Residue frames as qw, qx, qy, qz and C-alpha x, y, z in Angstrom:
[[0.785, 0.498, 0.353, 0.110, -16.06, -10.99, 19.96],
 [0.503, -0.250, 0.331, 0.758, -12.98, -10.18, 17.84],
 [0.283, 0.749, 0.165, -0.575, -13.70, -7.03, 15.86],
 [0.403, 0.652, -0.470, -0.437, -11.70, -7.97, 12.74],
 [0.658, -0.140, 0.739, -0.033, -12.03, -11.73, 12.90],
 [0.728, 0.387, 0.547, 0.148, -11.26, -13.32, 9.52],
 [0.353, 0.933, -0.035, -0.060, -9.84, -10.16, 7.93],
 [0.808, 0.018, 0.100, 0.580, -6.38, -9.94, 6.39],
 [0.036, -0.990, -0.014, 0.136, -4.42, -6.71, 6.90],
 [0.730, 0.280, -0.012, 0.624, -1.25, -5.36, 5.32],
 [0.287, -0.942, -0.076, 0.158, 0.57, -2.65, 7.29],
 [0.627, 0.564, -0.169, 0.511, 3.55, -0.69, 6.00],
 [0.090, 0.604, -0.424, 0.669, 6.22, 0.57, 8.37],
 [0.789, -0.472, -0.130, -0.372, 5.11, -1.99, 10.96],
 [0.727, 0.142, -0.540, 0.399, 8.48, -3.07, 12.35],
 [0.335, -0.199, -0.507, 0.769, 8.16, -0.53, 15.18],
 [0.087, 0.074, 0.099, -0.988, 6.14, 2.40, 16.51],
 [0.579, 0.210, 0.178, -0.767, 2.60, 3.04, 15.34],
 [0.661, 0.271, -0.565, -0.413, 2.70, 0.32, 12.69],
 [0.297, 0.113, -0.914, 0.251, 3.79, -2.29, 15.20],
 [0.273, 0.119, 0.611, -0.733, 1.01, -1.25, 17.59],
 [0.654, 0.259, -0.157, -0.693, -1.49, -1.53, 14.73],
 [0.566, 0.233, -0.772, -0.173, -0.26, -5.01, 13.84],
 [0.116, 0.040, -0.884, 0.452, -0.41, -6.27, 17.41],
 [0.409, 0.189, 0.442, -0.776, -3.91, -4.92, 18.05],
 [0.674, 0.282, -0.318, -0.604, -5.40, -6.13, 14.76],
 [0.476, 0.176, -0.861, -0.003, -3.94, -9.59, 15.33],
 [0.051, 0.033, 0.791, -0.608, -5.29, -9.63, 18.89],
 [0.517, 0.301, 0.281, -0.751, -8.72, -8.77, 17.48],
 [0.780, 0.242, 0.559, -0.145, -8.72, -11.71, 15.05],
 [0.569, 0.774, -0.170, -0.221, -7.00, -10.47, 11.88],
 [0.860, 0.023, 0.203, 0.468, -4.18, -12.07, 9.95],
 [0.032, -0.961, 0.098, 0.257, -1.46, -9.48, 9.53],
 [0.792, 0.326, 0.059, 0.513, 1.34, -8.94, 7.01],
 [0.356, -0.835, 0.047, 0.417, 4.04, -6.65, 8.38],
 [0.680, 0.586, 0.118, 0.424, 5.86, -4.69, 5.68],
 [0.295, -0.921, 0.152, 0.202, 9.04, -2.71, 6.32],
 [0.596, 0.664, -0.403, 0.203, 12.66, -2.20, 5.28],
 [0.249, -0.593, 0.664, -0.381, 13.81, -3.07, 8.82],
 [0.727, 0.085, -0.631, -0.256, 13.95, -6.78, 8.14],
 [0.379, 0.056, -0.817, 0.430, 15.33, -8.03, 11.46],
 [0.204, 0.047, 0.488, -0.847, 12.95, -5.94, 13.55],
 [0.642, 0.091, -0.202, -0.734, 9.95, -6.70, 11.35],
 [0.658, 0.061, -0.743, -0.103, 10.59, -10.44, 11.42],
 [0.197, 0.012, -0.772, 0.604, 10.93, -10.30, 15.22],
 [0.424, 0.053, 0.246, -0.870, 7.58, -8.53, 15.56],
 [0.728, 0.093, -0.440, -0.518, 5.89, -11.12, 13.35],
 [0.532, 0.070, -0.821, 0.193, 7.44, -13.99, 15.32],
 [0.005, 0.000, 0.651, -0.759, 6.34, -12.47, 18.62],
 [0.584, 0.058, 0.018, -0.810, 2.75, -12.13, 17.39],
 [0.565, -0.028, 0.813, -0.139, 2.65, -15.76, 16.26],
 [0.403, 0.232, 0.819, 0.337, 0.82, -17.63, 13.53],
 [0.255, 0.831, 0.464, -0.172, -1.45, -14.66, 12.79],
 [0.076, 0.929, -0.181, -0.315, 1.44, -12.59, 11.43],
 [0.834, 0.195, 0.236, 0.458, 4.03, -12.76, 8.67],
 [0.165, -0.773, 0.180, 0.586, 6.82, -10.39, 7.72],
 [0.711, 0.473, 0.359, 0.377, 7.69, -9.33, 4.16],
 [0.381, -0.278, 0.129, 0.872, 10.28, -6.81, 3.03],
 [0.254, 0.807, 0.502, 0.178, 8.65, -3.68, 1.67],
 [0.263, -0.222, 0.070, 0.936, 10.27, -0.50, 0.39],
 [0.300, 0.693, 0.563, -0.335, 7.18, 1.64, -0.07],
 [0.117, 0.699, -0.265, -0.654, 8.92, 3.71, -2.77],
 [0.008, 0.266, -0.854, -0.447, 9.02, 0.72, -5.14],
 [0.723, 0.119, -0.103, -0.673, 5.95, -0.36, -7.10],
 [0.681, 0.183, -0.700, -0.111, 7.36, -3.87, -7.57],
 [0.103, 0.108, -0.810, 0.566, 7.79, -4.28, -3.79],
 [0.506, 0.073, 0.322, -0.797, 4.14, -3.38, -3.33],
 [0.760, 0.192, -0.407, -0.469, 3.05, -5.90, -5.96],
 [0.501, 0.190, -0.825, 0.179, 5.10, -8.61, -4.27],
 [0.059, -0.048, 0.731, -0.678, 3.83, -7.94, -0.75],
 [0.644, 0.110, 0.098, -0.750, 0.17, -7.79, -1.85],
 [0.750, 0.205, -0.571, -0.262, 0.63, -11.10, -3.71],
 [0.290, 0.181, -0.842, 0.418, 2.30, -12.54, -0.60],
 [0.364, -0.019, 0.506, -0.782, -0.66, -11.52, 1.57],
 [0.769, 0.180, -0.124, -0.601, -3.16, -13.08, -0.82],
 [0.683, 0.265, -0.679, -0.054, -1.12, -16.25, -1.35],
 [0.186, 0.183, -0.807, 0.529, -0.47, -16.69, 2.38],
 [0.202, 0.192, 0.667, -0.692, -3.83, -15.79, 3.88],
 [0.268, 0.432, 0.850, 0.143, -6.19, -16.04, 0.89],
 [0.103, 0.850, 0.437, 0.275, -7.32, -12.43, 0.51],
 [0.320, 0.019, -0.225, 0.920, -6.63, -8.78, 1.40],
 [0.170, -0.767, -0.614, -0.076, -9.20, -6.78, 3.35],
 [0.289, -0.938, -0.083, 0.173, -7.27, -3.98, 5.06],
 [0.644, 0.380, -0.091, 0.658, -4.37, -1.76, 4.04],
 [0.368, -0.886, -0.113, 0.258, -2.73, 0.57, 6.57],
 [0.571, 0.614, -0.065, 0.541, -0.43, 3.02, 4.79],
 [0.580, -0.793, -0.113, 0.148, 1.63, 3.81, 7.87],
 [0.739, -0.044, 0.063, 0.669, 5.25, 4.19, 6.68],
 [0.122, 0.956, 0.129, 0.235, 6.54, 7.73, 7.00],
 [0.647, -0.119, -0.161, 0.736, 9.57, 9.92, 7.68],
 [0.033, -0.980, -0.186, 0.059, 10.21, 13.57, 8.50],
 [0.603, 0.150, -0.022, 0.783, 12.96, 16.02, 7.56],
 [0.195, -0.886, -0.313, 0.282, 13.03, 19.29, 9.47],
 [0.437, -0.162, 0.209, 0.860, 14.33, 22.50, 7.92],
 [0.252, 0.654, 0.138, -0.700, 13.21, 25.81, 6.50],
 [0.734, 0.623, 0.268, -0.042, 12.17, 26.02, 2.86],
 [0.266, 0.892, -0.365, -0.019, 15.37, 27.93, 2.11],
 [0.251, -0.616, 0.744, -0.072, 17.62, 25.43, 3.91],
 [0.814, 0.036, 0.557, -0.159, 15.97, 22.10, 3.08],
 [0.099, -0.366, 0.739, 0.557, 17.74, 20.31, 0.25],
 [0.670, 0.232, -0.338, -0.619, 15.92, 19.05, -2.81],
 [0.454, 0.161, -0.876, 0.014, 17.21, 15.57, -2.00],
 [0.052, 0.090, 0.789, -0.606, 15.66, 15.66, 1.49],
 [0.523, 0.240, 0.118, -0.809, 12.39, 17.00, 0.11],
 [0.653, 0.244, -0.559, -0.449, 12.18, 14.24, -2.49],
 [0.264, 0.093, -0.930, 0.237, 13.01, 11.55, 0.07],
 [0.279, 0.186, 0.612, -0.716, 10.07, 12.64, 2.23],
 [0.604, 0.318, -0.168, -0.711, 7.85, 12.77, -0.85],
 [0.518, 0.241, -0.783, -0.249, 8.84, 9.28, -2.00],
 [0.152, -0.045, -0.920, 0.358, 8.26, 7.58, 1.35],
 [0.217, 0.295, 0.576, -0.731, 5.20, 9.46, 2.60],
 [0.516, 0.472, 0.050, -0.713, 3.26, 10.46, -0.50],
 [0.516, 0.378, -0.660, -0.394, 4.39, 8.18, -3.32],
 [0.063, 0.104, -0.969, 0.215, 4.43, 5.22, -0.93],
 [0.411, 0.298, 0.589, -0.628, 0.80, 5.84, 0.01],
 [0.587, 0.485, -0.210, -0.613, -0.22, 6.16, -3.65],
 [0.396, 0.342, -0.830, -0.192, 1.60, 2.96, -4.64],
 [0.145, 0.009, 0.905, -0.400, 0.08, 1.10, -1.71],
 [0.559, 0.393, 0.368, -0.630, -3.46, 1.98, -2.75],
 [0.527, 0.515, -0.462, -0.493, -2.67, 1.23, -6.39],
 [0.261, 0.255, -0.931, -0.021, -1.48, -2.28, -5.50],
 [0.167, 0.092, 0.856, -0.481, -4.12, -3.10, -2.89],
 [0.532, 0.277, 0.118, -0.792, -7.31, -1.96, -4.64],
 [0.609, 0.221, -0.623, -0.439, -7.40, -4.78, -7.26],
 [0.299, 0.022, -0.923, 0.240, -6.96, -7.41, -4.52],
 [0.220, 0.196, 0.585, -0.756, -9.70, -5.79, -2.44],
 [0.584, 0.237, -0.227, -0.742, -12.03, -5.77, -5.42],
 [0.533, 0.109, -0.825, -0.153, -11.49, -9.53, -5.74],
 [0.160, -0.091, -0.837, 0.515, -12.21, -9.91, -2.02],
 [0.165, -0.666, -0.687, -0.240, -15.48, -8.01, -2.40],
 [0.201, -0.921, -0.091, -0.322, -14.43, -4.88, -0.54],
 [0.717, -0.093, -0.348, 0.597, -12.11, -3.61, 2.13],
 [0.260, -0.953, -0.122, 0.093, -10.77, -0.71, 4.15],
 [0.622, 0.381, -0.131, 0.671, -7.79, 1.49, 3.30],
 [0.442, -0.862, -0.169, 0.183, -6.42, 3.52, 6.20],
 [0.560, 0.563, -0.096, 0.600, -3.95, 6.23, 5.26],
 [0.550, -0.623, -0.274, 0.484, -1.89, 7.62, 8.12],
 [0.262, 0.784, 0.049, 0.560, -1.58, 11.37, 7.66],
 [0.457, -0.155, -0.435, 0.760, -0.92, 13.75, 10.58],
 [0.049, -0.867, -0.348, 0.354, -2.16, 16.91, 12.20],
 [0.245, -0.482, 0.386, 0.747, 0.59, 18.25, 9.92],
 [0.126, 0.248, 0.766, 0.579, -1.86, 17.46, 7.11],
 [0.093, -0.780, -0.619, 0.003, -4.47, 19.73, 8.67],
 [0.085, -0.995, -0.013, 0.050, -2.43, 22.84, 9.45],
 [0.619, 0.609, -0.298, 0.396, 1.02, 24.22, 8.78],
 [0.667, -0.707, 0.053, 0.230, 4.00, 24.41, 11.08],
 [0.194, 0.885, -0.415, -0.087, 7.34, 26.15, 10.44],
 [0.134, -0.584, 0.798, 0.062, 10.29, 24.00, 9.36],
 [0.520, 0.048, 0.850, -0.077, 8.14, 21.09, 8.14],
 [0.479, 0.487, -0.193, -0.704, 7.21, 22.06, 4.57],
 [0.339, 0.255, -0.851, -0.310, 8.17, 18.72, 3.03],
 [0.010, 0.147, 0.940, -0.307, 6.39, 16.69, 5.70],
 [0.349, 0.447, 0.418, -0.710, 3.28, 18.89, 5.62],
 [0.428, 0.405, -0.447, -0.673, 3.12, 18.79, 1.84],
 [0.299, 0.077, -0.935, -0.176, 3.02, 14.99, 1.87],
 [0.036, 0.276, 0.851, -0.445, 0.54, 14.76, 4.72],
 [0.410, 0.456, 0.126, -0.780, -1.81, 17.27, 3.08],
 [0.412, 0.318, -0.670, -0.530, -1.45, 15.22, -0.11],
 [0.107, -0.073, -0.986, 0.107, -2.39, 12.01, 1.69],
 [0.266, 0.406, 0.555, -0.675, -5.53, 13.74, 2.94],
 [0.464, 0.483, -0.194, -0.717, -6.45, 14.72, -0.62],
 [0.319, 0.233, -0.867, -0.304, -5.61, 11.34, -2.15],
 [0.114, 0.158, 0.907, -0.372, -7.77, 9.68, 0.49],
 [0.438, 0.480, 0.342, -0.679, -10.82, 11.65, -0.58],
 [0.457, 0.466, -0.506, -0.564, -10.20, 11.00, -4.28],
 [0.186, 0.139, -0.971, -0.059, -9.77, 7.29, -3.67],
 [0.270, 0.257, 0.762, -0.530, -12.91, 7.12, -1.55],
 [0.529, 0.511, 0.045, -0.676, -14.91, 8.57, -4.43],
 [0.404, 0.444, -0.690, -0.404, -13.35, 6.19, -6.93],
 [0.338, 0.113, -0.934, 0.000, -13.75, 2.87, -5.11],
 [0.410, -0.067, 0.529, -0.740, -16.77, 3.28, -2.86],
 [0.809, 0.182, -0.081, -0.553, -19.03, 1.34, -5.22],
 [0.639, 0.290, -0.711, 0.036, -16.54, -1.53, -5.01],
 [0.796, -0.537, -0.274, -0.063, -17.21, -1.79, -1.28],
 [0.675, 0.032, -0.270, 0.686, -13.85, -0.25, -0.42],
 [0.255, -0.950, -0.179, 0.000, -13.71, 2.49, 2.20],
 [0.620, 0.293, -0.162, 0.709, -10.79, 4.94, 2.35],
 [0.357, -0.916, -0.162, -0.082, -10.13, 7.15, 5.36],
 [0.462, 0.525, -0.398, 0.594, -7.23, 9.14, 6.79],
 [0.671, -0.633, -0.317, 0.223, -5.96, 9.19, 10.36],
 [0.241, 0.778, -0.155, 0.559, -4.27, 12.31, 11.73],
 [0.723, -0.432, -0.372, 0.390, -2.14, 11.67, 14.80],
 [0.097, -0.973, 0.123, -0.170, -0.80, 14.54, 16.85],
 [0.060, 0.690, -0.678, 0.246, 2.29, 14.25, 19.01],
 [0.972, -0.146, -0.097, -0.156, 2.81, 10.51, 19.45],
 [0.420, -0.701, 0.575, 0.039, 5.71, 8.96, 21.36],
 [0.948, 0.281, 0.121, 0.090, 7.55, 7.05, 18.63],
 [0.716, -0.176, 0.229, 0.636, 11.11, 6.80, 17.35],
 [0.363, 0.595, 0.327, 0.638, 10.35, 9.46, 14.74],
 [0.202, -0.898, -0.132, -0.367, 9.34, 12.07, 17.34],
 [0.717, -0.642, 0.080, 0.257, 12.35, 11.28, 19.54],
 [0.741, 0.433, 0.067, 0.509, 14.79, 12.38, 16.84],
 [0.505, -0.250, -0.123, 0.817, 17.62, 14.85, 17.44],
 [0.084, 0.383, 0.323, 0.861, 15.77, 17.49, 15.41],
 [0.455, -0.695, -0.367, -0.419, 13.23, 17.79, 18.25],
 [0.638, -0.168, -0.513, 0.549, 15.76, 17.93, 21.10],
 [0.144, 0.098, -0.201, 0.964, 15.28, 21.67, 21.70],
 [0.462, -0.429, -0.361, -0.687, 11.51, 21.39, 22.21],
 [0.213, -0.174, 0.716, -0.641, 10.11, 21.33, 25.75],
 [0.419, -0.172, -0.787, -0.418, 7.79, 18.40, 25.12],
 [0.252, -0.347, -0.801, 0.418, 6.69, 18.07, 28.73],
 [0.093, 0.378, 0.250, -0.886, 5.37, 21.63, 28.85],
 [0.337, 0.109, -0.511, -0.783, 3.74, 21.28, 25.43],
 [0.408, -0.224, -0.864, -0.192, 1.89, 18.10, 26.32],
 [0.160, -0.354, -0.681, 0.621, 0.85, 19.49, 29.71],
 [0.198, 0.289, 0.028, -0.936, -0.96, 22.30, 27.87],
 [0.271, -0.101, -0.779, -0.557, -3.09, 19.94, 25.77],
 [0.658, -0.289, -0.025, -0.695, -6.77, 19.43, 26.67],
 [0.975, -0.204, -0.093, 0.003, -5.80, 15.79, 27.28],
 [0.065, -0.914, 0.395, -0.066, -2.52, 16.63, 29.05],
 [0.715, -0.350, 0.578, 0.182, -0.17, 13.85, 27.99],
 [0.129, 0.453, -0.701, -0.535, 1.79, 12.62, 25.02],
 [0.869, 0.183, -0.056, -0.456, -0.07, 10.24, 22.72],
 [0.511, -0.334, 0.787, 0.088, 0.91, 6.59, 22.46],
 [0.197, 0.181, -0.795, -0.544, 0.99, 4.30, 19.41],
 [0.003, 0.308, 0.944, -0.119, -1.81, 2.34, 21.06],
 [0.237, 0.559, 0.333, -0.721, -4.02, 5.46, 21.05],
 [0.348, 0.453, -0.453, -0.685, -3.71, 5.58, 17.26],
 [0.099, 0.067, -0.975, -0.188, -4.09, 1.81, 16.90],
 [0.245, 0.394, 0.766, -0.445, -7.54, 1.94, 18.49],
 [0.425, 0.617, 0.018, -0.662, -8.73, 4.27, 15.72],
 [0.252, 0.387, -0.778, -0.426, -7.09, 2.07, 13.08],
 [0.105, 0.122, 0.978, -0.133, -8.95, -0.91, 14.56],
 [0.377, 0.541, 0.463, -0.592, -12.26, 0.96, 14.31],
 [0.421, 0.617, -0.293, -0.597, -11.62, 1.82, 10.66],
 [0.139, 0.280, -0.920, -0.238, -10.48, -1.72, 9.83],
 [0.185, 0.221, 0.914, -0.285, -13.60, -3.19, 11.42],
 [0.039, -0.505, -0.712, -0.486, -17.17, -3.21, 10.20],
 [0.204, -0.678, -0.488, 0.510, -18.00, -0.76, 12.99],
 [0.042, -0.555, 0.152, 0.817, -16.94, 1.98, 10.54],
 [0.454, 0.305, 0.776, 0.314, -18.98, 0.58, 7.66],
 [0.248, 0.864, 0.421, 0.121, -20.56, 3.98, 6.81],
 [0.259, -0.861, 0.173, 0.401, -17.34, 6.00, 7.07],
 [0.742, 0.211, 0.336, 0.540, -15.34, 6.89, 3.98],
 [0.346, 0.646, 0.138, 0.666, -13.40, 9.89, 2.70],
 [0.434, -0.871, -0.130, -0.189, -13.18, 11.15, 6.27],
 [0.336, 0.554, -0.515, 0.562, -10.48, 12.46, 8.61],
 [0.772, -0.555, -0.310, -0.008, -10.02, 10.94, 12.06],
 [0.149, 0.747, -0.388, 0.518, -7.93, 13.09, 14.40],
 [0.841, -0.399, -0.315, 0.184, -6.01, 11.52, 17.31],
 [0.426, 0.518, -0.205, 0.713, -4.24, 14.45, 18.93],
 [0.417, -0.384, -0.578, 0.587, -5.41, 15.02, 22.49],
 [0.019, 0.904, 0.380, -0.197, -7.09, 18.24, 21.38],
 [0.492, -0.288, 0.234, 0.788, -3.98, 19.73, 19.77],
 [0.138, 0.231, 0.509, 0.818, -5.88, 21.10, 16.76],
 [0.126, -0.735, -0.664, 0.059, -8.86, 22.33, 18.77],
 [0.016, -0.988, -0.076, -0.133, -7.20, 25.71, 19.26],
 [0.314, 0.698, -0.461, 0.449, -4.11, 27.47, 20.55],
 [0.815, -0.375, -0.421, 0.132, -3.03, 25.12, 23.31],
 [0.498, 0.103, -0.323, 0.798, -0.29, 27.51, 24.44],
 [0.185, -0.398, 0.018, -0.898, -2.99, 30.06, 25.35],
 [0.629, -0.435, -0.630, -0.133, -4.78, 27.64, 27.68],
 [0.105, -0.518, 0.403, -0.747, -5.45, 29.16, 31.10],
 [0.217, -0.176, -0.891, 0.358, -6.28, 27.68, 34.47],
 [0.328, -0.681, -0.501, -0.422, -9.81, 28.22, 35.81]]
């Protein structure tokens, strides 16, 4: 039985990576999916490859009017909105002293403001639908600090906090709000030049689950939260990190 049969989902940043994996899995499990992104050609191609269950719509998550348009598109196309996945995100690496104000604000606008605007636009539509599930993609960087990632961590900690506030505000409307905290996942963002000097193979080998995470690993948790299987879960944090935050993985010893 399809776990999200009849539901309508809107996913930001779904032209590639984790968002694309979410879209494909939710559609395979019976949902209608609206793919939102600024990568128009890639997003449209993903929607076409999924088929009739998916549509693409341009979405710059920093713009409130874009959010209003894409939510209206979802409702007008598929009749309702049940699931929002706030997935769009970027990272800028640099020390607090070196990071420019412009870079900091860009990370804030995409990661934190984008998540806020997404919830703001989706909640009224979900109230009309009689409830729903909002899934905010944070990070293990929203659970603990790491040098050189102050802007990213600030936004991911903020998403964690906004999630809890929203859960308290809209629970009586039948809307659940949870955050997902991926660890090291193999996506375009983590393959950037700023991570070229990191020995990823050695790092992942030290994890309790000794491999890099995949977008599909995260998508399975998103599917759970989008489905009625998570009907008593709200304001919670779901970690998908292979045990990265369980302790000091670099200190792991062989038996």
